[in-house]
C-alpha positions in Angstrom: 39.0 118.5 -15.3 41.3 115.9 -14.0 40.8 114.5 -10.5 42.7 112.1 -8.3 40.4 109.4 -6.6 41.6 107.7 -3.6 41.1 104.2 -2.7 39.8 105.3 0.7 36.9 106.9 -1.0 35.9 103.9 -3.0 32.5 102.3 -2.5 32.4 98.8 -1.1 30.2 96.9 -3.5 29.2 94.1 -1.0 29.5 91.3 -3.7 29.5 87.6 -2.7 32.8 85.7 -2.3 35.1 88.6 -2.9 36.0 92.3 -1.6 35.1 94.6 -4.3 35.8 98.4 -4.2 34.5 100.6 -7.1 37.0 103.4 -7.5 35.8 105.0 -10.6 32.2 104.9 -11.9 29.4 107.2 -13.0 28.7 108.0 -9.3 32.2 109.6 -9.2 31.6 111.6 -12.3 32.9 109.2 -15.1 31.2 109.3 -18.3 32.3 105.9 -19.7 34.6 103.9 -17.4 34.2 101.8 -14.2 37.1 100.7 -12.4 37.1 98.1 -9.5 39.8 96.8 -7.0 38.8 93.2 -6.3 40.3 90.9 -3.7 39.3 87.3 -3.7 40.4 85.3 -0.6 42.0 81.9 -0.4 38.8 79.5 -0.5 38.1 77.6 3.0 37.8 73.9 2.8 34.0 73.1 1.9 33.2 76.7 1.2 30.3 77.1 -1.4 31.8 78.4 -4.7 30.4 81.5 -6.2 28.6 81.3 -9.5 29.4 83.0 -12.7 28.1 86.3 -14.0 28.0 88.2 -17.3 27.8 91.6 -18.6 25.3 92.5 -21.3 26.8 94.7 -24.1 30.2 95.5 -22.8 33.5 93.7 -22.2 35.5 93.2 -18.9 39.2 93.6 -18.8 40.9 92.0 -15.7 44.5 92.8 -14.8 46.0 90.5 -12.1 48.0 92.6 -9.6 49.0 89.8 -7.2 48.2 85.9 -6.4 47.1 83.3 -8.7 43.8 82.4 -10.1 41.7 80.9 -12.8 38.9 82.5 -14.7 36.4 80.0 -15.9 34.3 81.2 -18.7 32.4 79.8 -21.5 35.5 79.6 -23.6 37.3 77.5 -21.1 39.5 77.7 -18.1 42.2 80.4 -18.2 44.9 80.1 -15.6 46.1 83.7 -14.3 49.3 85.0 -12.5 50.4 88.4 -11.3 50.9 90.5 -14.5 48.5 88.6 -16.5 45.4 90.4 -18.2 42.4 88.7 -19.5 39.6 90.4 -21.8 36.2 88.7 -21.4 33.8 89.4 -24.3 30.3 91.0 -23.7 27.8 88.4 -22.7 30.3 85.6 -21.7 29.5 83.8 -18.5 32.7 83.9 -16.3 33.9 83.7 -12.8 37.4 84.1 -11.4 38.4 81.9 -8.6 41.6 82.1 -6.3 43.8 79.0 -6.8 46.8 80.1 -4.8 47.8 80.5 -1.1 47.5 84.1 -0.9 44.6 86.6 -1.9 44.2 87.2 -5.6 44.1 90.8 -6.3 42.6 92.2 -9.5 41.9 95.4 -11.3 38.6 95.1 -13.3 38.0 97.7 -16.0 34.7 98.1 -17.8 34.1 100.7 -20.8 30.7 101.9 -19.1 30.0 104.3 -16.2 27.5 102.0 -14.6 27.8 98.2 -14.8 25.1 97.3 -12.3 22.1 97.5 -14.7 23.7 95.2 -17.2 25.5 92.6 -15.0 23.7 89.4 -13.9 25.0 87.2 -11.2 24.1 83.5 -11.3 24.0 80.8 -8.6 26.9 78.4 -8.2 
């Protein structure tokens, strides 16, 4: 049965260096999709940088809604602007940083209902 899921009902993930709201996941009844709305603030001078992370066994697809940033991955640095999409292969270490003057807002899609068990964060 089709359902409408509201952003107001999203789960705040409490992840370091960004605001992350999980809108769709197995907890919401999804069988094979996780969708997160992520906002990365403009970095403050001297602020410690967040380290990379990776996903075991599944890709991540990131769509840039607004702002400017750069995804730093094993494959190199990938500048991003509103309207861009980046596809990150399973197992590739990556971190997306805000390089602009306003918050960087992303939609992050994963082809699994629960990413937490197979995602590993690393230190900066």
